[in-house]
N, C-alpha and C positions, 0 to 999 in steps of 0.2 A: 390455053390459059397461061398466063405469065407465072413463073415460079418465084419471082422476086418479092420481097417484102420490105418493110421499113423498120429501122432500128428505133423502136419506141420503148422496149422493156429493158430494165437493168438486169441484175443477176437472177431475179425471180420472174418466171414467165407470168405475164399479166400485170406486173406492178407499174408499168408505164413510167418508170423512173429514169429512163435514159434521156439525156439532153442532146444526144448525137443527131438523131433523125435522118441519117443517111440511108441509102438503099442497102438492103441485105441481098447479096447475090447467091444463087444456088450453086454450090461448088462441088458437091458430091452427094451420094445417097448410100444408105446401108439398110439392112434388114435386122430388126431387133430379135432377140431370142424367141419371142412368141410369134414371129412372122410379120410383125408390123413394119411397114416401110417408113423410113425417115429421110429427111433432106437435111444436109448440112448447109446452113446459110452463113456467109461471112460478110460482115459490114464493110462496105467500100470506103467508109469514112475513117473508122478507127480499128478495124480488124477483128472486132469481137465476133465470136462464133456461137451459134445456137443450133441445136439439133431439134427439128420439128417433125412431128408425124405428118404424113401427107394429108391434105384436106380432100373432102369429097369433090370439090370443084377443081382440084389440080389435074392437069393433063398427065395421066399415068405414062403415056408414051414419052413425054418430055422428061419425066422422072427417071425412066429407064435409060435414057441417053446420057445421064450424068455419070461421071466416073464412080465406080463402086469401091467402097472402102470397108475396112473391118468395122464391125459394130463399135460404137462409142457409147459410153455410159457416164453418168455423173457420179456413179458409185464405183469404188474399186471392185474388180472381179474377185469373188471369193470362191475358192474351190469347194465343191460339195464333197463332204467326207461322210462315209457311212458310220453310224454309231458303233462303238465296240460292243460286242456281244459278251454277256456275262453268263457263265455256266451255272 
């Protein structure tokens, strides 16, 4: 299966707000904290990037051939700090 997509969404996934319409190329892959595989797609028209989880019909062997990068999130990484104990 082809891992390319089309640039149809704007900033919010599913909003169909982009006027670009160019092809989105798979440029890398990463594994999210909970073990979910994701593909980084970059628009060949405007350079916009989107991180998408892999779909059931994606060829997993093709995903694994993509360069692996550090996980990316839309939220800043927040360190987990244990609460202080009170005596």
